C-alpha beads as a LAMMPS data file, in Angstrom:
LAMMPS data file: protein, C-alpha beads

361 atoms
360 bonds

1 atom types
1 bond types

-500.0 500.0 xlo xhi
-500.0 500.0 ylo yhi
-500.0 500.0 zlo zhi

Masses

1 110.0

Atoms # bond

1 1 1 284.092 -390.506 352.037
2 1 1 283.848 -394.292 351.781
3 1 1 285.948 -395.579 348.637
4 1 1 283.657 -397.878 347.064
5 1 1 285.664 -399.261 344.086
6 1 1 288.514 -401.741 344.509
7 1 1 291.015 -403.265 341.843
8 1 1 291.466 -406.421 343.912
9 1 1 290.048 -409.085 346.373
10 1 1 292.692 -410.885 348.549
11 1 1 292.593 -413.274 351.034
12 1 1 295.711 -415.649 352.140
13 1 1 296.073 -418.136 349.162
14 1 1 293.695 -416.459 347.113
15 1 1 293.517 -413.401 344.794
16 1 1 290.984 -411.752 342.477
17 1 1 291.679 -408.764 340.143
18 1 1 288.983 -406.570 338.538
19 1 1 289.072 -406.919 334.770
20 1 1 289.267 -403.177 334.089
21 1 1 289.043 -403.642 330.372
22 1 1 285.535 -404.433 330.636
23 1 1 284.591 -401.430 332.783
24 1 1 282.348 -399.481 332.836
25 1 1 279.995 -401.978 331.173
26 1 1 280.312 -404.913 333.354
27 1 1 282.570 -405.907 336.711
28 1 1 284.435 -409.502 335.923
29 1 1 286.800 -410.792 338.467
30 1 1 289.678 -412.641 337.223
31 1 1 291.074 -415.487 339.583
32 1 1 294.854 -415.310 339.635
33 1 1 296.278 -418.843 339.917
34 1 1 299.948 -418.784 338.361
35 1 1 302.386 -416.441 337.862
36 1 1 301.464 -416.326 334.188
37 1 1 298.029 -415.310 335.266
38 1 1 299.609 -412.325 337.203
39 1 1 301.797 -411.393 334.574
40 1 1 299.018 -411.320 331.736
41 1 1 296.712 -409.352 334.017
42 1 1 299.392 -406.928 334.420
43 1 1 300.416 -406.850 330.686
44 1 1 297.297 -406.784 329.280
45 1 1 296.107 -403.861 331.337
46 1 1 293.419 -405.756 333.354
47 1 1 294.886 -403.920 336.335
48 1 1 296.807 -401.011 335.793
49 1 1 298.169 -397.730 337.558
50 1 1 301.897 -398.123 339.016
51 1 1 301.049 -399.099 342.942
52 1 1 298.381 -401.562 341.757
53 1 1 300.656 -403.316 339.503
54 1 1 303.156 -403.691 342.215
55 1 1 300.960 -404.923 344.694
56 1 1 299.254 -407.277 342.213
57 1 1 302.790 -408.671 341.271
58 1 1 303.419 -409.132 344.927
59 1 1 300.480 -410.729 345.876
60 1 1 300.532 -412.985 342.958
61 1 1 303.893 -414.455 344.361
62 1 1 302.287 -414.432 347.960
63 1 1 299.579 -416.726 346.671
64 1 1 302.250 -418.846 344.945
65 1 1 304.367 -419.190 347.897
66 1 1 301.614 -420.120 350.237
67 1 1 300.160 -423.028 348.046
68 1 1 303.503 -424.253 347.214
69 1 1 305.093 -424.005 350.733
70 1 1 305.361 -427.730 350.920
71 1 1 307.585 -428.142 347.916
72 1 1 310.266 -425.721 349.399
73 1 1 313.007 -427.735 351.425
74 1 1 315.132 -424.650 352.260
75 1 1 314.936 -420.754 352.568
76 1 1 317.493 -421.203 349.643
77 1 1 314.649 -422.857 347.398
78 1 1 312.405 -419.761 348.295
79 1 1 314.872 -417.336 347.340
80 1 1 315.512 -419.098 344.033
81 1 1 311.863 -419.013 343.354
82 1 1 311.218 -415.368 344.476
83 1 1 313.942 -414.172 342.372
84 1 1 312.783 -416.084 339.345
85 1 1 309.273 -414.900 339.698
86 1 1 310.244 -411.236 340.074
87 1 1 312.584 -411.475 336.924
88 1 1 309.691 -412.800 335.221
89 1 1 306.863 -410.175 336.421
90 1 1 309.123 -407.146 336.287
91 1 1 308.870 -407.857 332.323
92 1 1 305.195 -407.326 332.463
93 1 1 305.293 -403.304 332.624
94 1 1 308.906 -401.812 332.456
95 1 1 308.389 -398.359 333.127
96 1 1 306.314 -398.725 336.469
97 1 1 309.115 -398.223 338.875
98 1 1 306.979 -399.401 341.763
99 1 1 307.056 -402.882 340.467
100 1 1 310.921 -402.865 340.762
101 1 1 310.864 -401.260 343.966
102 1 1 308.532 -404.078 345.584
103 1 1 310.695 -406.641 343.960
104 1 1 313.845 -405.389 345.666
105 1 1 312.026 -405.183 349.016
106 1 1 311.044 -408.394 349.161
107 1 1 314.120 -409.880 347.554
108 1 1 316.195 -408.304 350.268
109 1 1 313.796 -409.498 353.095
110 1 1 313.963 -412.944 351.692
111 1 1 318.016 -412.556 351.497
112 1 1 317.855 -411.486 355.270
113 1 1 315.641 -414.028 356.187
114 1 1 317.923 -416.817 354.549
115 1 1 320.869 -415.598 356.170
116 1 1 319.515 -416.221 359.944
117 1 1 317.551 -419.823 359.010
118 1 1 317.153 -422.665 356.711
119 1 1 313.629 -423.054 357.658
120 1 1 311.569 -422.518 354.795
121 1 1 308.042 -422.159 356.547
122 1 1 308.514 -419.165 358.666
123 1 1 310.615 -417.506 356.073
124 1 1 307.411 -417.789 353.631
125 1 1 305.011 -416.541 356.395
126 1 1 306.857 -413.628 356.763
127 1 1 307.438 -412.642 353.286
128 1 1 303.531 -413.408 353.032
129 1 1 302.814 -411.156 355.907
130 1 1 305.100 -408.239 354.490
131 1 1 303.226 -408.372 351.238
132 1 1 300.054 -408.204 352.800
133 1 1 301.708 -405.030 354.595
134 1 1 301.876 -403.651 351.374
135 1 1 298.044 -403.396 350.526
136 1 1 297.643 -401.133 354.272
137 1 1 300.588 -398.867 353.403
138 1 1 299.599 -398.009 350.224
139 1 1 295.834 -396.796 351.391
140 1 1 297.366 -394.680 354.224
141 1 1 299.988 -393.276 351.937
142 1 1 297.436 -392.362 349.452
143 1 1 295.234 -390.502 351.740
144 1 1 298.211 -388.630 353.031
145 1 1 299.091 -387.598 349.264
146 1 1 295.368 -386.419 349.100
147 1 1 295.744 -384.268 352.208
148 1 1 299.026 -382.669 350.983
149 1 1 297.911 -382.296 347.508
150 1 1 294.215 -380.719 348.449
151 1 1 296.125 -378.397 351.021
152 1 1 298.811 -377.172 348.047
153 1 1 295.999 -376.537 345.697
154 1 1 293.971 -374.446 348.308
155 1 1 296.578 -372.486 349.468
156 1 1 296.236 -369.027 348.526
157 1 1 292.574 -369.550 347.467
158 1 1 289.681 -367.766 349.391
159 1 1 287.952 -370.140 351.870
160 1 1 284.571 -369.168 350.241
161 1 1 285.870 -370.293 346.622
162 1 1 285.288 -373.949 345.434
163 1 1 288.279 -375.121 342.755
164 1 1 287.977 -376.985 339.441
165 1 1 290.990 -379.288 338.493
166 1 1 291.723 -381.290 335.717
167 1 1 293.080 -384.627 336.003
168 1 1 294.507 -387.579 333.384
169 1 1 294.323 -391.015 332.843
170 1 1 292.753 -392.871 336.041
171 1 1 294.960 -392.465 339.309
172 1 1 292.074 -393.454 341.719
173 1 1 290.900 -396.312 343.693
174 1 1 291.001 -398.559 340.471
175 1 1 294.922 -397.590 340.101
176 1 1 296.068 -398.280 343.836
177 1 1 295.292 -400.361 346.878
178 1 1 292.540 -398.098 347.360
179 1 1 291.729 -394.125 347.455
180 1 1 293.982 -392.857 344.781
181 1 1 297.115 -390.655 344.042
182 1 1 295.973 -387.685 341.780
183 1 1 292.266 -388.538 342.147
184 1 1 292.992 -389.050 346.173
185 1 1 293.772 -385.641 345.656
186 1 1 290.550 -384.732 344.158
187 1 1 288.810 -387.144 346.642
188 1 1 290.248 -385.066 349.504
189 1 1 288.839 -381.596 347.969
190 1 1 285.723 -383.065 347.613
191 1 1 286.102 -384.487 351.067
192 1 1 286.504 -380.852 352.463
193 1 1 283.749 -379.486 350.427
194 1 1 285.938 -377.526 348.106
195 1 1 285.593 -379.398 344.912
196 1 1 283.650 -377.567 342.192
197 1 1 284.327 -379.877 339.502
198 1 1 286.926 -382.650 338.304
199 1 1 287.705 -382.453 334.466
200 1 1 288.865 -385.915 333.553
201 1 1 290.165 -386.316 329.965
202 1 1 289.318 -389.372 327.659
203 1 1 293.073 -390.595 328.020
204 1 1 293.423 -392.123 324.089
205 1 1 293.956 -394.556 322.743
206 1 1 292.840 -397.001 325.802
207 1 1 290.415 -394.535 327.454
208 1 1 291.248 -394.959 330.830
209 1 1 289.933 -391.320 331.864
210 1 1 286.367 -392.140 330.009
211 1 1 286.293 -395.620 330.978
212 1 1 287.651 -395.765 334.854
213 1 1 288.064 -392.065 335.975
214 1 1 284.562 -390.874 334.756
215 1 1 283.266 -394.185 336.386
216 1 1 284.708 -393.510 339.938
217 1 1 283.290 -390.346 339.571
218 1 1 280.128 -391.184 338.837
219 1 1 279.819 -393.925 341.226
220 1 1 281.336 -391.837 344.434
221 1 1 278.934 -389.096 343.603
222 1 1 281.915 -386.236 342.957
223 1 1 281.197 -383.485 340.386
224 1 1 283.040 -384.585 337.075
225 1 1 283.054 -383.672 333.456
226 1 1 284.552 -386.059 330.909
227 1 1 286.550 -383.985 328.273
228 1 1 288.245 -384.862 324.915
229 1 1 292.109 -384.882 325.268
230 1 1 292.501 -382.242 322.683
231 1 1 290.181 -379.812 324.370
232 1 1 292.104 -379.034 327.501
233 1 1 293.804 -375.887 326.231
234 1 1 290.471 -374.366 325.144
235 1 1 289.157 -375.601 328.752
236 1 1 291.901 -373.700 330.753
237 1 1 291.505 -370.684 328.395
238 1 1 287.856 -370.421 328.842
239 1 1 287.012 -371.765 332.635
240 1 1 288.805 -370.926 335.804
241 1 1 290.861 -374.009 336.442
242 1 1 292.888 -374.001 340.002
243 1 1 295.116 -376.855 338.989
244 1 1 296.147 -379.952 337.002
245 1 1 296.991 -382.884 339.134
246 1 1 298.241 -386.061 337.744
247 1 1 299.985 -389.304 338.676
248 1 1 303.261 -390.742 337.689
249 1 1 305.001 -394.276 336.590
250 1 1 308.307 -393.151 337.079
251 1 1 309.819 -389.745 338.329
252 1 1 313.661 -389.157 338.071
253 1 1 316.144 -387.417 340.541
254 1 1 315.477 -383.992 338.938
255 1 1 311.476 -384.451 338.660
256 1 1 311.149 -384.917 335.183
257 1 1 308.082 -387.572 335.256
258 1 1 307.250 -390.303 333.134
259 1 1 303.049 -390.635 333.014
260 1 1 300.369 -391.747 330.704
261 1 1 300.844 -390.652 326.931
262 1 1 299.492 -387.097 326.670
263 1 1 300.610 -385.629 330.243
264 1 1 303.207 -383.651 328.562
265 1 1 301.173 -381.742 326.380
266 1 1 298.860 -381.006 329.115
267 1 1 301.627 -379.571 331.132
268 1 1 302.635 -377.472 328.356
269 1 1 299.135 -376.122 327.965
270 1 1 299.081 -375.547 331.939
271 1 1 302.093 -373.439 331.845
272 1 1 300.974 -371.114 328.960
273 1 1 297.729 -370.594 330.910
274 1 1 299.247 -370.314 334.228
275 1 1 297.568 -373.139 335.817
276 1 1 299.509 -375.197 338.575
277 1 1 300.635 -378.535 337.554
278 1 1 301.076 -381.311 340.212
279 1 1 302.221 -384.843 340.095
280 1 1 300.785 -386.999 342.965
281 1 1 302.843 -390.241 343.653
282 1 1 304.215 -392.185 346.561
283 1 1 307.954 -392.139 347.452
284 1 1 308.153 -395.530 345.505
285 1 1 307.624 -393.990 342.422
286 1 1 310.650 -391.668 342.854
287 1 1 313.742 -393.127 341.265
288 1 1 316.944 -391.299 342.318
289 1 1 319.153 -393.540 340.312
290 1 1 318.258 -391.756 337.306
291 1 1 319.753 -388.313 336.893
292 1 1 316.829 -387.198 334.337
293 1 1 313.655 -388.289 332.416
294 1 1 316.133 -389.103 329.329
295 1 1 317.106 -392.389 331.081
296 1 1 313.299 -393.557 331.334
297 1 1 312.616 -396.506 329.303
298 1 1 309.281 -395.936 327.647
299 1 1 307.000 -398.917 326.810
300 1 1 305.527 -398.841 323.404
301 1 1 301.942 -400.545 323.012
302 1 1 300.776 -402.778 320.054
303 1 1 299.191 -401.066 317.304
304 1 1 295.980 -402.987 317.587
305 1 1 295.146 -400.605 320.712
306 1 1 294.615 -397.666 318.282
307 1 1 293.457 -399.340 315.636
308 1 1 290.745 -401.706 317.010
309 1 1 287.956 -400.549 319.421
310 1 1 286.109 -403.548 321.343
311 1 1 286.549 -405.567 318.297
312 1 1 285.955 -403.075 315.473
313 1 1 288.401 -401.806 313.345
314 1 1 288.537 -398.074 313.559
315 1 1 291.884 -397.491 311.142
316 1 1 293.288 -398.664 307.966
317 1 1 295.085 -401.971 308.319
318 1 1 297.817 -400.854 306.220
319 1 1 298.400 -397.550 308.138
320 1 1 301.522 -397.706 310.586
321 1 1 301.229 -396.661 314.139
322 1 1 303.350 -395.320 316.958
323 1 1 301.924 -395.931 320.403
324 1 1 303.938 -395.064 323.170
325 1 1 302.159 -395.826 326.739
326 1 1 304.033 -392.940 328.291
327 1 1 305.662 -389.523 327.739
328 1 1 308.166 -387.688 330.013
329 1 1 306.963 -384.199 331.495
330 1 1 310.045 -382.062 331.989
331 1 1 310.617 -380.891 335.605
332 1 1 310.521 -377.146 334.592
333 1 1 306.976 -377.593 333.662
334 1 1 305.906 -379.065 337.158
335 1 1 304.794 -376.815 340.222
336 1 1 305.203 -379.757 342.863
337 1 1 305.367 -383.477 343.410
338 1 1 302.632 -384.547 345.933
339 1 1 303.969 -387.429 348.292
340 1 1 303.249 -388.891 351.134
341 1 1 305.437 -386.729 353.024
342 1 1 304.759 -383.517 351.634
343 1 1 304.688 -381.078 348.499
344 1 1 308.231 -380.796 347.045
345 1 1 309.220 -378.801 343.946
346 1 1 311.385 -380.308 341.429
347 1 1 314.559 -378.842 342.867
348 1 1 313.961 -379.935 346.287
349 1 1 313.108 -383.475 345.347
350 1 1 316.198 -385.152 345.579
351 1 1 317.920 -383.801 348.776
352 1 1 314.162 -384.285 350.531
353 1 1 313.899 -387.801 349.376
354 1 1 317.423 -388.611 350.134
355 1 1 316.906 -387.479 353.582
356 1 1 313.869 -389.341 354.215
357 1 1 315.230 -392.454 353.029
358 1 1 318.169 -392.152 355.383
359 1 1 315.834 -391.417 358.303
360 1 1 313.813 -394.822 357.382
361 1 1 317.094 -396.770 357.078

Bonds

1 1 1 2
2 1 2 3
3 1 3 4
4 1 4 5
5 1 5 6
6 1 6 7
7 1 7 8
8 1 8 9
9 1 9 10
10 1 10 11
11 1 11 12
12 1 12 13
13 1 13 14
14 1 14 15
15 1 15 16
16 1 16 17
17 1 17 18
18 1 18 19
19 1 19 20
20 1 20 21
21 1 21 22
22 1 22 23
23 1 23 24
24 1 24 25
25 1 25 26
26 1 26 27
27 1 27 28
28 1 28 29
29 1 29 30
30 1 30 31
31 1 31 32
32 1 32 33
33 1 33 34
34 1 34 35
35 1 35 36
36 1 36 37
37 1 37 38
38 1 38 39
39 1 39 40
40 1 40 41
41 1 41 42
42 1 42 43
43 1 43 44
44 1 44 45
45 1 45 46
46 1 46 47
47 1 47 48
48 1 48 49
49 1 49 50
50 1 50 51
51 1 51 52
52 1 52 53
53 1 53 54
54 1 54 55
55 1 55 56
56 1 56 57
57 1 57 58
58 1 58 59
59 1 59 60
60 1 60 61
61 1 61 62
62 1 62 63
63 1 63 64
64 1 64 65
65 1 65 66
66 1 66 67
67 1 67 68
68 1 68 69
69 1 69 70
70 1 70 71
71 1 71 72
72 1 72 73
73 1 73 74
74 1 74 75
75 1 75 76
76 1 76 77
77 1 77 78
78 1 78 79
79 1 79 80
80 1 80 81
81 1 81 82
82 1 82 83
83 1 83 84
84 1 84 85
85 1 85 86
86 1 86 87
87 1 87 88
88 1 88 89
89 1 89 90
90 1 90 91
91 1 91 92
92 1 92 93
93 1 93 94
94 1 94 95
95 1 95 96
96 1 96 97
97 1 97 98
98 1 98 99
99 1 99 100
100 1 100 101
101 1 101 102
102 1 102 103
103 1 103 104
104 1 104 105
105 1 105 106
106 1 106 107
107 1 107 108
108 1 108 109
109 1 109 110
110 1 110 111
111 1 111 112
112 1 112 113
113 1 113 114
114 1 114 115
115 1 115 116
116 1 116 117
117 1 117 118
118 1 118 119
119 1 119 120
120 1 120 121
121 1 121 122
122 1 122 123
123 1 123 124
124 1 124 125
125 1 125 126
126 1 126 127
127 1 127 128
128 1 128 129
129 1 129 130
130 1 130 131
131 1 131 132
132 1 132 133
133 1 133 134
134 1 134 135
135 1 135 136
136 1 136 137
137 1 137 138
138 1 138 139
139 1 139 140
140 1 140 141
141 1 141 142
142 1 142 143
143 1 143 144
144 1 144 145
145 1 145 146
146 1 146 147
147 1 147 148
148 1 148 149
149 1 149 150
150 1 150 151
151 1 151 152
152 1 152 153
153 1 153 154
154 1 154 155
155 1 155 156
156 1 156 157
157 1 157 158
158 1 158 159
159 1 159 160
160 1 160 161
161 1 161 162
162 1 162 163
163 1 163 164
164 1 164 165
165 1 165 166
166 1 166 167
167 1 167 168
168 1 168 169
169 1 169 170
170 1 170 171
171 1 171 172
172 1 172 173
173 1 173 174
174 1 174 175
175 1 175 176
176 1 176 177
177 1 177 178
178 1 178 179
179 1 179 180
180 1 180 181
181 1 181 182
182 1 182 183
183 1 183 184
184 1 184 185
185 1 185 186
186 1 186 187
187 1 187 188
188 1 188 189
189 1 189 190
190 1 190 191
191 1 191 192
192 1 192 193
193 1 193 194
194 1 194 195
195 1 195 196
196 1 196 197
197 1 197 198
198 1 198 199
199 1 199 200
200 1 200 201
201 1 201 202
202 1 202 203
203 1 203 204
204 1 204 205
205 1 205 206
206 1 206 207
207 1 207 208
208 1 208 209
209 1 209 210
210 1 210 211
211 1 211 212
212 1 212 213
213 1 213 214
214 1 214 215
215 1 215 216
216 1 216 217
217 1 217 218
218 1 218 219
219 1 219 220
220 1 220 221
221 1 221 222
222 1 222 223
223 1 223 224
224 1 224 225
225 1 225 226
226 1 226 227
227 1 227 228
228 1 228 229
229 1 229 230
230 1 230 231
231 1 231 232
232 1 232 233
233 1 233 234
234 1 234 235
235 1 235 236
236 1 236 237
237 1 237 238
238 1 238 239
239 1 239 240
240 1 240 241
241 1 241 242
242 1 242 243
243 1 243 244
244 1 244 245
245 1 245 246
246 1 246 247
247 1 247 248
248 1 248 249
249 1 249 250
250 1 250 251
251 1 251 252
252 1 252 253
253 1 253 254
254 1 254 255
255 1 255 256
256 1 256 257
257 1 257 258
258 1 258 259
259 1 259 260
260 1 260 261
261 1 261 262
262 1 262 263
263 1 263 264
264 1 264 265
265 1 265 266
266 1 266 267
267 1 267 268
268 1 268 269
269 1 269 270
270 1 270 271
271 1 271 272
272 1 272 273
273 1 273 274
274 1 274 275
275 1 275 276
276 1 276 277
277 1 277 278
278 1 278 279
279 1 279 280
280 1 280 281
281 1 281 282
282 1 282 283
283 1 283 284
284 1 284 285
285 1 285 286
286 1 286 287
287 1 287 288
288 1 288 289
289 1 289 290
290 1 290 291
291 1 291 292
292 1 292 293
293 1 293 294
294 1 294 295
295 1 295 296
296 1 296 297
297 1 297 298
298 1 298 299
299 1 299 300
300 1 300 301
301 1 301 302
302 1 302 303
303 1 303 304
304 1 304 305
305 1 305 306
306 1 306 307
307 1 307 308
308 1 308 309
309 1 309 310
310 1 310 311
311 1 311 312
312 1 312 313
313 1 313 314
314 1 314 315
315 1 315 316
316 1 316 317
317 1 317 318
318 1 318 319
319 1 319 320
320 1 320 321
321 1 321 322
322 1 322 323
323 1 323 324
324 1 324 325
325 1 325 326
326 1 326 327
327 1 327 328
328 1 328 329
329 1 329 330
330 1 330 331
331 1 331 332
332 1 332 333
333 1 333 334
334 1 334 335
335 1 335 336
336 1 336 337
337 1 337 338
338 1 338 339
339 1 339 340
340 1 340 341
341 1 341 342
342 1 342 343
343 1 343 344
344 1 344 345
345 1 345 346
346 1 346 347
347 1 347 348
348 1 348 349
349 1 349 350
350 1 350 351
351 1 351 352
352 1 352 353
353 1 353 354
354 1 354 355
355 1 355 356
356 1 356 357
357 1 357 358
358 1 358 359
359 1 359 360
360 1 360 361
């Protein structure tokens, strides 16, 4: 199935991001002309989803490197600019580990290049090419995640039976370079003709499920039903649901997973109703430096995101708000973590990912 939605448009020296705050009513593309533009687009959630955040940050820097290349006298100048730029952009959304992974990867490349030459021009070209390579790799990884996830969900189910799944937040083409992680699994199920229905939650308070996932399902002709966040347990008890599949912003070594707020309670309901619960995420989302989810920093969003909807106040001004962007689902509630290299149980995660890291180094 062709993917018809993309979160960004890029050609060397120019980056545009789709302002997802305006979907589904209108499509508006914002041109990113500075580091500040990139930071604001990520922080304001014009672009969101851990993979897309990392790619937009990296491409923001790539555009600046391309435009300013004549101002860099040496590779040391480039390295300094890169370090300062990543330090700034990483403050935009601190929970998403992919952002920090991209920073580490490109900063390491810069140091390696600076160690072998003082010429800034070929260094800039190499850094821009590496950043552009992230786009293609993300889509390829997402397709692999989709295939592995679909296979896991269909395992043990009669070939004559289609499956219904629940997903949360938005993890599709709009949250990645293309195709999607958890919604990529849904897309893969639909591609092999086995998707009965995808139930997507509203995902309050920012309504990413209602505004974005429902939009993707509708635009691409996949069978979908939008449900209130508070209806998931009732749905599981009254209709046949094969699995829940969600994305992730950070996965600790023990499998504890930080994802959009509301994921934890969805996992609790799934365990009670004996519904399989899968986390779909590339290896870049797995942070083996964290022993457990207790070490994951949880971003808190402004109260206005709960109290104001499209400029209309929906709650008393005087009421206090607690608005965490994410929660942490304990590994004990997770059936499997779907990566581009296969599906791992939380107990397998650390050893499997460590082995893959050693093999690629």
